[in-house]
C-alpha positions as CSV (number, residue, x, y, z in Angstrom):
1,X,-190.6,-11.5,52.3
2,X,-191.4,-15.3,53.0
3,X,-191.7,-16.4,56.5
4,X,-189.6,-19.0,58.1
5,X,-190.7,-22.2,58.1
6,X,-191.9,-23.3,61.7
7,X,-189.4,-25.2,63.5
8,X,-190.4,-28.8,65.1
9,X,-190.5,-29.2,68.7
10,X,-189.0,-32.4,68.7
11,X,-185.6,-32.9,68.4
12,X,-185.1,-34.9,65.7
13,X,-182.8,-38.5,66.4
14,X,-179.8,-39.2,64.8
15,X,-179.2,-42.3,63.4
16,X,-176.3,-43.8,65.2
17,X,-172.2,-43.7,63.2
18,X,-171.2,-47.1,62.6
19,X,-167.5,-47.8,62.6
20,X,-167.0,-47.4,58.5
21,X,-169.5,-45.8,56.2
22,X,-169.3,-48.2,53.8
23,X,-171.7,-51.4,53.6
24,X,-170.0,-54.4,55.7
25,X,-170.5,-58.2,54.8
26,X,-169.4,-58.3,51.5
27,X,-166.5,-60.9,51.1
28,X,-164.5,-58.7,49.3
29,X,-164.8,-55.8,50.7
30,X,-163.6,-57.6,54.3
31,X,-160.5,-59.2,52.4
32,X,-159.6,-55.5,51.6
33,X,-160.0,-54.0,55.0
34,X,-158.5,-57.3,56.5
35,X,-155.3,-55.9,54.3
36,X,-155.6,-52.8,55.0
37,X,-155.1,-53.1,58.7
38,X,-152.2,-55.7,58.1
39,X,-150.6,-53.3,56.1
40,X,-150.5,-50.8,58.3
41,X,-150.0,-52.7,61.6
42,X,-146.5,-54.0,59.7
43,X,-145.7,-50.5,58.8
44,X,-146.4,-49.4,62.3
45,X,-144.0,-51.5,63.7
46,X,-141.1,-50.8,61.5
47,X,-140.9,-53.2,58.9
48,X,-140.1,-51.2,55.0
49,X,-142.5,-50.9,52.3
50,X,-140.2,-53.1,50.7
51,X,-140.7,-56.0,53.3
52,X,-144.8,-55.4,53.4
53,X,-145.1,-55.9,50.0
54,X,-142.7,-59.5,50.4
55,X,-144.8,-60.1,52.9
56,X,-148.1,-59.8,51.8
57,X,-147.4,-60.5,48.2
58,X,-147.9,-57.5,46.6
59,X,-146.5,-55.5,44.7
60,X,-144.4,-51.9,46.6
61,X,-146.6,-49.5,44.2
62,X,-149.9,-51.0,46.3
63,X,-147.7,-50.9,49.9
């Protein structure tokens, strides 16, 4: 049997979690996130999928 490696005495610091695991700053990514948030906000207040699609200028399948 192999001896187990010694554990470091100091706990390793974890990086702070960000709001999104994906990188930000890219204009297409920001626009996509904004549309996604708008879509969900409209659905949350009671708009139908068809109504949301008309308002955002997308197809029903996108919603």
